[in-house]
VOGU-3710 file (C-alpha; in Angstrom, 3 decimals, decimal comma):
1> mdrreegssd> 0,064/-0,338/-0,260  0,781/4,000/-0,887  1,617/5,678/2,129  -0,521/8,379/1,158  -3,466/5,712/0,972  -2,429/4,413/4,487  -4,314/8,152/6,282  -1,191/9,932/6,958  -3,197/13,647/5,217  -0,708/15,650/6,866
11> ggaaageasn> 2,282/14,500/4,572  0,104/13,479/1,425  -1,592/16,922/1,632  1,591/19,055/1,816  3,178/17,016/-0,850  0,536/17,250/-3,032  -0,070/21,064/-2,836  3,772/21,901/-3,581  3,441/19,651/-6,605  -0,299/21,583/-7,566
21> rkralysslv> 1,873/25,068/-7,319  5,000/23,673/-9,464  2,664/22,780/-11,660  0,564/25,926/-11,671  3,829/28,010/-11,985  5,491/26,053/-14,699  2,077/26,392/-16,105  2,473/30,070/-16,330  5,581/30,542/-17,026  5,370/28,810/-20,109
31> aalgfvcfat> 2,255/30,853/-21,101  4,009/33,991/-20,330  6,960/32,517/-22,689  4,694/31,692/-26,034  3,125/35,046/-25,313  6,733/36,546/-25,526  7,122/34,904/-28,616  3,750/35,455/-29,888  4,605/39,400/-29,775  7,970/39,078/-30,773
41> aatavglplw> 6,510/37,148/-33,825  4,020/39,780/-34,827  6,652/42,822/-34,154  9,001/40,889/-36,750  6,068/40,841/-39,513  4,300/43,833/-38,870  6,960/46,363/-38,264  8,640/46,215/-42,092  4,638/45,969/-43,444  4,503/49,024/-41,446
51> ghfenpegek> 7,545/50,903/-42,303  7,256/50,597/-46,333  5,924/53,559/-48,393  4,833/54,728/-52,075  5,502/57,553/-53,212  2,917/58,475/-55,575  3,897/61,804/-57,261  7,649/61,162/-57,813  7,401/61,440/-61,728  9,907/59,028/-62,970
61> hrchgy> 11,309/57,376/-60,314  9,127/56,674/-57,792  9,798/55,599/-54,041  8,931/52,568/-52,565  10,923/51,482/-49,845  11,181/51,847/-45,700
//
């Protein structure tokens, strides 16, 4: 039989709560890292598109660029 099944509720409950806290912290850190990666990727895609311009008033040499 496992020690938790024998009725030792003090040690088993404390270990379970610590394990749940570690899992919650780990999942929070993974979610935060995912958000940082998403924000970085969105900036890497959006910044060049935002900086692109065209000058329709140029006659012979139209400006396209950043």
